N, C-alpha and C positions, 0 to 999 in steps of 0.2 A: 556846179552841177546841181540840177534841180531834182527835188525829191518827188517821186510820183507815188500816189497811194497804191498800196497793194490790195488785191482782192483776196489774197490768201488769208486764212485765219491768222490772227496775231498771236504772238506768244503769250500776251497778257489776257486775252479773252478766254473764258472757260470753254471747253469743248461742248458743242451742242447749244450754245447760247443763242437766243433769238435776237436778231438785229432790232434796234430801238423802234424803227418804223413799223415792223411787223407786230411788235409787242403792243404798240399804241393801237393798231387796228384791231387786234384781238381783244384788248380791253374795251374798245368802243363797241364791238359786237356783243361782248359779255354784258355791258351796261344796257344795251338795247334789249337783250334777251331778258335780263332781270326786270326791266321796265314792263315788258310784255307779260311776264309771269305775275308781277305785282298787279297789273291792271286786270288780268284774268282772275287772279285770286280775289281781288276786291269785288269784281263782278259776281263771282260765285258766292262770296260772303254776303253781298247785298241780296242775292236771290234767297239765301238761307234766312237772312234777317226778315225778308218779307213773309216767309213762312212762319216765323216766330211772332210776327206782329199781326196775327190773325185776330179777327173779332171772335169773341167766345160764342160757342153754339148756344142757342136758346132751347130750353126743354120745357114742354108743357105737359102736365098730367091731363090726359083726355079720356081716360076710362079706368075702371077698376071692376073686374068681373070675378065671381067666385070660381074656384077650381076645386077638384077633389083633393081632400087633405087626408092625413093619416093620424089616428089617435087624437092627441090634444093639439095638433097643429092645424091651423087654418091656412089655406093657400088661396092666393088671388093672382089674377093676371093684371099686371099694371101696364096700361097702354100709354106710351109716351110719344109725343110729336117732337121730333128733333129738327130744329130749323138751322140751316147753315147760311149765315149772312156773308159768306166769303166767295171770292171768285174762283176757288178751287174746290172740287168735290172732296168729300171726306170718306175714305174707305175705312170700314171698321170690321173687326173680327172678334166679337164678344162685347159684352156690356155688363157692368156691375152697378147696382143701385141700392140705396138705403132710403127709406121713407120714415120720417118723423111726423107724428100727429100731436098737436097741442104741445109741442116742445119735448115730447118723449119718443125714444126709439120705438118704432112700431113694426116695421117689416124690412126685410132685405132679400135680395136675390141676385142671381146671375143668369146670363143667357149666352149661349155660344152662337147665337144668330150672327150672320155676317151679311154685309150689304154696303151700300153707298148712300150717303146723304148728298144729293146733287148740289152743285154750286148754285147759290141763290135759290135754294129749294128746301124741301123738307121731306121727312119720312116718318111713318108711324112704326114704332118698334114695340113688341110685346115682350115683357119680362115677367116670368113667374116669380112671385115673392112668397116667402114663408112668414107667418105671424105666429109667434110663440104664445102658449097659453098665458104666460105671465104678462106679456104685452097686451093681450086681449083683456085680461083681468084688470090691469092698470087703467086701460081706457074705459072699461065698464065702470070702474069705481070713480073715475074722473067725471062721469056723466050721471052721478047718483041722483041729482035733482031733475033728471030727465035729459034725454039726449038733445044736443043742439042740432039745429037744421044743417049748419055748416061747421066744419072744423078747419083749423089752420094746419098747413102741412109745410114741410121742408123736404126737398128731394136733393140728394147728393149722388153723384155717380161718375162713371168714366166709360167712354167709348174706347175700347182697347184695340191694339193692332194697327194704329195709324202710323204714318211715317215718322212722327215724332214720339212714338211710344204710347200715346194715349191722349185723349182730349177729355179733360174733366169738366164737370158742370155742376151747378148748384142753382136751385130755384125754389121759390116759396110762393104760397098763395093760400087760398081757401077753397074748399070743395064741399059738396053735399056729403053728409055722413053715409058711408056705404050701407046698403040695405041690411046686410047680415049684422052689422054693428048696431044699427038703429033698433033692431028687434031685441038685442041683448039688453038695452037700456030700459025697456018697457016692462 
């Protein structure tokens, strides 16, 4: 008598068990899905990495104009040209800046100005800064032998509110002594 396989569940197989062929197909589909998720995740990460590998913005001091101050405080409008050498625009919502002259802290300020520095473009941003009487006195004493025609400066700051939390910058150079300061040294 020949034994024929039964299609009924066996007494040895657990109830609800998946036949081996179906299990293999499900694992294959799961493996393909994991591969797609991995490829998608790597693509997203490479997109984020390209954002992190931006060239730094370049900032140039292009102007310094007097503003009305109060008491012993001198106020000036610092004009900055921010150049974006990247292929994505930089949207900002606020700016902070510190200006050092001849190696000493001189002025600092913030602006709630918002705007965009276009891709491969630039924008001029005006930031009001405050100069304390002490910083002014320190600079005046530093030029006791007569004011120099040009002074070295270092500018540090941050464009706030960008997608990555902020874009910092630092630049240095030399500039003509502002008219108000040149008059103090004479």
